[in-house]
TORRO-818616 format. One line per field, with one value per residue (C-alpha): residue number from 1; chain; x, y, z. Coordinates in Angstrom, 1 decimal. Example, Ala and Ser with C-alpha at 12.3 -4.5 7.8 and 13.67 -1.06 7.14 Angstrom:
resi = c(1 2)
chain = c(A A)
east = c(12.3 13.7)
north = c(-4.5 -1.1)
up = c(7.8 7.1)
//
This chain:
resi = c(1 2 3 4 5 6 7 8 9 10 11 12 13 14 15 16 17 18 19 20 21 22 23 24 25 26 27 28 29 30 31 32 33 34 35 36 37 38 39 40 41 42 43 44 45 46 47 48 49 50 51 52 53 54 55 56 57 58 59 60 61 62 63 64 65 66 67 68 69 70 71 72 73 74 75 76 77 78 79 80 81 82 83 84 85 86 87 88 89 90 91 92 93 94 95 96 97 98 99 100 101 102 103 104 105 106 107 108 109 110 111 112 113 114 115 116 117 118 119 120 121 122 123 124 125 126 127 128 129 130 131 132 133 134 135 136 137 138 139 140 141 142 143 144 145 146 147 148 149 150 151 152 153 154 155 156 157 158 159 160 161 162 163)
chain = c(A A A A A A A A A A A A A A A A A A A A A A A A A A A A A A A A A A A A A A A A A A A A A A A A A A A A A A A A A A A A A A A A A A A A A A A A A A A A A A A A A A A A A A A A A A A A A A A A A A A A A A A A A A A A A A A A A A A A A A A A A A A A A A A A A A A A A A A A A A A A A A A A A A A A A A A A A A A A A A A A A A A)
east = c(0.0 1.3 0.2 0.3 -0.1 -3.0 -3.0 -5.5 -4.9 -6.5 -9.8 -11.8 -10.3 -11.3 -14.8 -15.1 -14.0 -16.5 -19.3 -18.5 -18.0 -20.7 -23.8 -22.6 -21.4 -24.4 -27.3 -28.9 -28.1 -28.9 -31.7 -30.6 -31.4 -29.1 -26.4 -26.5 -26.5 -23.5 -21.5 -22.2 -21.3 -18.1 -16.8 -17.5 -14.2 -14.7 -15.4 -12.3 -10.2 -11.4 -10.5 -7.0 -6.6 -7.6 -4.9 -6.7 -4.0 -5.2 -3.4 -4.7 -4.1 -3.2 -3.0 -0.4 -2.5 -2.6 -6.2 -7.1 -8.9 -9.2 -8.2 -7.7 -7.7 -6.4 -5.4 -2.5 -3.3 -7.0 -7.3 -4.3 -1.8 -4.5 -4.8 -8.2 -9.0 -11.7 -12.2 -11.0 -12.7 -11.8 -13.7 -16.1 -14.2 -11.0 -12.4 -10.6 -7.5 -5.4 -5.9 -7.7 -5.1 -2.3 -4.0 -4.5 -0.8 0.3 -1.6 -0.4 3.2 2.8 1.0 3.8 6.4 4.4 4.4 0.7 -0.8 -3.8 -5.8 -9.5 -12.4 -16.1 -18.0 -21.8 -23.2 -24.7 -21.7 -20.0 -16.6 -16.8 -15.7 -12.7 -11.7 -12.0 -9.6 -7.1 -7.3 -9.9 -12.3 -15.5 -14.9 -18.3 -21.2 -22.4 -25.0 -23.9 -26.3 -25.1 -28.0 -31.3 -32.5 -29.9 -27.6 -24.6 -25.3 -21.8 -19.5 -16.1 -13.5 -9.9 -6.7 -3.9 -0.1)
north = c(0.0 3.4 6.8 9.7 13.3 14.6 17.8 19.5 16.8 14.3 16.1 13.8 10.7 11.9 12.8 9.4 7.6 9.5 8.7 5.0 5.0 7.4 5.5 2.4 4.1 6.3 4.3 3.5 7.0 9.6 10.1 9.8 13.5 14.5 12.2 13.7 17.2 16.5 14.9 18.0 20.3 18.6 16.6 18.5 19.5 23.1 22.3 20.1 22.8 25.3 22.9 22.5 26.2 26.4 24.0 20.7 18.2 15.1 11.7 8.9 5.2 3.3 -0.5 -2.6 -2.7 1.1 1.4 4.2 2.6 5.4 8.9 11.1 14.9 16.7 20.1 20.8 23.4 23.4 24.4 25.3 22.3 20.0 18.4 17.7 14.8 16.2 13.1 9.5 6.9 3.6 1.5 -0.9 -3.9 -2.7 -2.1 -4.3 -4.6 -1.9 0.8 3.1 2.5 3.3 6.6 7.5 6.6 9.0 11.8 10.9 10.9 14.4 15.7 14.6 16.2 19.4 19.1 18.7 17.4 15.6 14.6 15.0 14.3 14.3 11.1 10.7 9.2 6.3 5.5 2.2 3.9 5.1 1.6 1.8 5.2 3.7 0.9 3.6 5.2 8.0 8.9 10.8 14.3 15.9 15.8 18.5 19.2 21.2 22.9 22.4 24.1 23.2 21.9 19.2 18.7 16.6 14.9 14.0 13.0 14.7 12.1 12.8 10.9 12.7 12.1)
up = c(0.0 -0.9 0.5 -2.0 -1.0 -3.1 -5.1 -7.4 -10.0 -7.6 -6.9 -9.2 -7.5 -4.1 -5.3 -7.0 -3.9 -1.7 -4.2 -3.8 0.0 1.3 0.0 1.8 4.9 5.5 3.9 7.3 8.8 6.2 3.7 0.1 -0.3 2.6 1.4 -2.1 -0.6 1.6 -1.3 -3.4 -0.5 0.6 -2.3 -5.5 -7.1 -6.3 -2.6 -2.4 -4.0 -1.5 1.4 0.0 -0.1 3.6 4.9 4.4 3.4 1.6 1.3 -1.0 -0.3 -3.5 -3.5 -5.3 -8.5 -8.6 -7.5 -5.1 -2.1 0.5 1.6 4.6 5.0 8.0 9.3 11.5 14.2 13.4 17.0 19.2 19.3 17.8 14.4 13.0 10.7 8.5 6.4 6.6 4.3 2.7 0.2 1.9 0.5 2.1 5.5 8.1 6.0 7.8 5.2 7.6 10.3 7.8 6.9 10.6 11.3 8.6 10.2 13.6 12.4 10.8 13.9 16.1 13.8 14.2 18.0 18.2 21.5 20.1 17.0 16.9 14.5 14.2 13.7 13.2 16.4 14.5 12.4 13.2 12.4 16.0 17.1 14.7 16.2 19.8 18.8 17.7 21.1 20.5 23.3 23.0 24.4 23.5 21.2 18.8 16.3 13.3 10.9 7.3 5.6 3.9 7.3 7.5 10.5 11.4 14.7 15.8 18.6 18.8 19.5 20.4 21.0 22.9 22.8)
//
């Protein structure tokens, strides 16, 4: 498995992965309308480009056959001395194979190099990925409801792992 730092040439790859992963990950959590709204809001090429301009760094996981199988985006110092993982997703068929952990470990390595004290993220309260984060050492530190427009909200836990 190879991790590749994404740039503007990879926007379509990230969008394509999200469009494959999200319908499976959120089928029992979000309505199809909210799912499509969120994909458009957060994964359209223009949205991804804006995120990159605002300090979101993306890494893609590529398998031995050259297929992209997942991605992570993070931001060093999103809050003082803390790195935020904004997105971390892997294709359903690769879950449980270590790809997600590899992506997390890359962020952890970079956060430690930047003298960060913790990594945090938001996870939907009903997303089974919460168990994955717990295995990585994350703990729930609070919950929050975020209005994302059109009457939709993200009902999340904030999870954090400290160093």
